[in-house]
TIVO-530367 format. One line per field, with one value per atom (N, C-alpha, C): x, y, z; residue number from 1; atom name; residue in one letter. Coordinates in pm, whole numbers, plus 50000, padded with zeros to 5 digits. Example, Ala and Ser with C-alpha at 12.3 -4.5 7.8 and 13.67 -1.06 7.14 Angstrom:
2
c1 c(51319  51230  51320  51285  51367  51290) $
c2 c(49431  49550  49670  49775  49894  50003) $
c3 c(50780  50780  50780  50708  50714  50787) $
num c(1  1  1  2  2  2) $
atomo c(N  CA  C  N  CA  C) $
residuo c(A  A  A  S  S  S) $
This chain:
67
c1 c(46159  46299  46311  46480  46555  46501  46538  46514  46649  46744  46907  46973  46980  47002  47143  47261  47353  47408  47458  47515  47606  47585  47659  47789  47929  48083  48103  48125  48185  48343  48386  48534  48630  48725  48807  48889  48905  48953  49136  49138  49298  49367  49484  49529  49668  49698  49811  49868  50008  50044  50071  49990  50056  50175  50216  50389  50325  50475  50425  50503  50469  50517  50676  50733  50853  50953  50868  50942  50912  50785  50766  50881  50944  51052  51144  51162  51293  51322  51173  51218  51247  51158  51186  51230  51363  51400  51342  51215  51121  51177  51163  51174  51066  51043  50906  50801  50771  50712  50628  50668  50618  50517  50674  50615  50423  50463  50332  50261  50216  50155  50059  50143  50142  50096  50157  50090  49986  49915  49734  49680  49714  49568  49600  49708  49671  49677  49655  49684  49782  49780  49899  49951  49851  49929  50024  50125  50280  50184  50162  50080  50078  49926  49925  50024  50089  50199  50312  50316  50411  50364  50279  50206  50181  50164  50181  50339  50424  50530  50620  50578  50569  50496  50366  50305  50409  50481  50546  50694  50763  50849  50922  50948  51093  50988  51162  51197  51262  51217  51302  51440  51460  51619  51708  51769  51881  51913  51842  51886  51813  51842  51718  51656  51500  51406  51285  51429  51342  51182  51081  50981  50994) $
c2 c(50227  50133  50080  50098  50048  49939  49894  49757  49644  49741  49670  49712  49611  49617  49643  49767  49853  49753  49727  49713  49853  49936  50036  49958  50038  50004  50133  50078  50130  50169  50336  50332  50264  50175  50121  50197  50164  50212  50176  50327  50293  50256  50160  50167  50170  50281  50313  50412  50428  50612  50590  50659  50700  50689  50678  50632  50738  50777  50782  50688  50685  50570  50601  50703  50715  50626  50647  50591  50428  50447  50230  50150  50285  50208  50239  50319  50266  50161  50181  50113  49892  49856  49752  49722  49877  49876  49835  49838  49823  49959  49914  50027  50108  50252  50305  50209  50228  50131  50053  49929  49832  49892  49985  50072  50096  50109  50233  50175  50056  49936  49952  49897  49802  49910  50103  50148  50153  50178  50246  50107  50013  49886  49872  49891  49828  49996  50132  50258  50277  50363  50481  50375  50341  50307  50215  50268  50206  50042  50055  49884  49814  49813  49756  49678  49812  49778  49683  49705  49590  49471  49494  49330  49269  49376  49285  49230  49315  49295  49122  49209  49051  48905  48914  48845  48739  48847  48838  48762  48800  48743  48858  48938  49078  49115  49189  49249  49386  49494  49615  49620  49675  49696  49870  49812  49804  49924  50058  50193  50278  50403  50445  50538  50511  50572  50741  50774  50948  50962  51037  51040  51147) $
c3 c(49314  49335  49262  49197  49059  49067  48876  48902  48895  48919  48927  49130  49165  49308  49308  49356  49326  49448  49525  49719  49716  49822  49871  49924  49850  49928  50013  50104  50242  50158  50185  50204  50267  50217  50286  50434  50548  50677  50593  50606  50658  50833  50768  50910  50904  51018  51023  50965  50988  50885  50756  50700  50551  50522  50412  50355  50210  50138  50025  49874  49854  49676  49677  49689  49712  49853  49979  50083  50084  50005  50040  49907  49831  49666  49747  49836  49861  49975  50120  50228  50139  49991  50011  49855  49843  49647  49594  49597  49487  49357  49183  49099  49102  49049  49024  49044  48892  48850  48877  48980  49091  49200  49307  49371  49371  49238  49266  49229  49112  49088  49253  49309  49438  49579  49494  49598  49567  49499  49413  49432  49388  49453  49540  49670  49846  49935  49917  49924  49998  50050  50089  50240  50366  50502  50453  50521  50513  50635  50689  50782  50693  50647  50507  50335  50344  50240  50279  50470  50507  50460  50486  50601  50409  50313  50243  50124  50193  50160  50218  50374  50447  50390  50345  50209  50171  50054  49905  49968  50118  50193  50130  50129  50142  50292  50257  50398  50414  50520  50469  50443  50344  50364  50450  50468  50619  50611  50549  50575  50645  50645  50739  50598  50650  50557  50623  50608  50614  50554  50571  50561  50538) $
num c(1  1  1  2  2  2  3  3  3  4  4  4  5  5  5  6  6  6  7  7  7  8  8  8  9  9  9  10  10  10  11  11  11  12  12  12  13  13  13  14  14  14  15  15  15  16  16  16  17  17  17  18  18  18  19  19  19  20  20  20  21  21  21  22  22  22  23  23  23  24  24  24  25  25  25  26  26  26  27  27  27  28  28  28  29  29  29  30  30  30  31  31  31  32  32  32  33  33  33  34  34  34  35  35  35  36  36  36  37  37  37  38  38  38  39  39  39  40  40  40  41  41  41  42  42  42  43  43  43  44  44  44  45  45  45  46  46  46  47  47  47  48  48  48  49  49  49  50  50  50  51  51  51  52  52  52  53  53  53  54  54  54  55  55  55  56  56  56  57  57  57  58  58  58  59  59  59  60  60  60  61  61  61  62  62  62  63  63  63  64  64  64  65  65  65  66  66  66  67  67  67) $
atomo c(N  CA  C  N  CA  C  N  CA  C  N  CA  C  N  CA  C  N  CA  C  N  CA  C  N  CA  C  N  CA  C  N  CA  C  N  CA  C  N  CA  C  N  CA  C  N  CA  C  N  CA  C  N  CA  C  N  CA  C  N  CA  C  N  CA  C  N  CA  C  N  CA  C  N  CA  C  N  CA  C  N  CA  C  N  CA  C  N  CA  C  N  CA  C  N  CA  C  N  CA  C  N  CA  C  N  CA  C  N  CA  C  N  CA  C  N  CA  C  N  CA  C  N  CA  C  N  CA  C  N  CA  C  N  CA  C  N  CA  C  N  CA  C  N  CA  C  N  CA  C  N  CA  C  N  CA  C  N  CA  C  N  CA  C  N  CA  C  N  CA  C  N  CA  C  N  CA  C  N  CA  C  N  CA  C  N  CA  C  N  CA  C  N  CA  C  N  CA  C  N  CA  C  N  CA  C  N  CA  C  N  CA  C  N  CA  C  N  CA  C  N  CA  C  N  CA  C  N  CA  C  N  CA  C) $
residuo c(X  X  X  X  X  X  X  X  X  X  X  X  X  X  X  X  X  X  X  X  X  X  X  X  X  X  X  X  X  X  X  X  X  X  X  X  X  X  X  X  X  X  X  X  X  X  X  X  X  X  X  X  X  X  X  X  X  X  X  X  X  X  X  X  X  X  X  X  X  X  X  X  X  X  X  X  X  X  X  X  X  X  X  X  X  X  X  X  X  X  X  X  X  X  X  X  X  X  X  X  X  X  X  X  X  X  X  X  X  X  X  X  X  X  X  X  X  X  X  X  X  X  X  X  X  X  X  X  X  X  X  X  X  X  X  X  X  X  X  X  X  X  X  X  X  X  X  X  X  X  X  X  X  X  X  X  X  X  X  X  X  X  X  X  X  X  X  X  X  X  X  X  X  X  X  X  X  X  X  X  X  X  X  X  X  X  X  X  X  X  X  X  X  X  X  X  X  X  X  X  X) $
């Protein structure tokens, strides 16, 4: 038995369809660096990113968001 206990981390379950960082940046009119930072931290789930942006008080830009 090892001397130190290291808890096993479960992979985060993705909710919703994935989107690209470019789609996310365009949807919320973010610069590339900010979009990439949030995307890396919170993952590719469009649903999760929408929840995050709603919590920040940001709304999607009214334009066609083709994937």
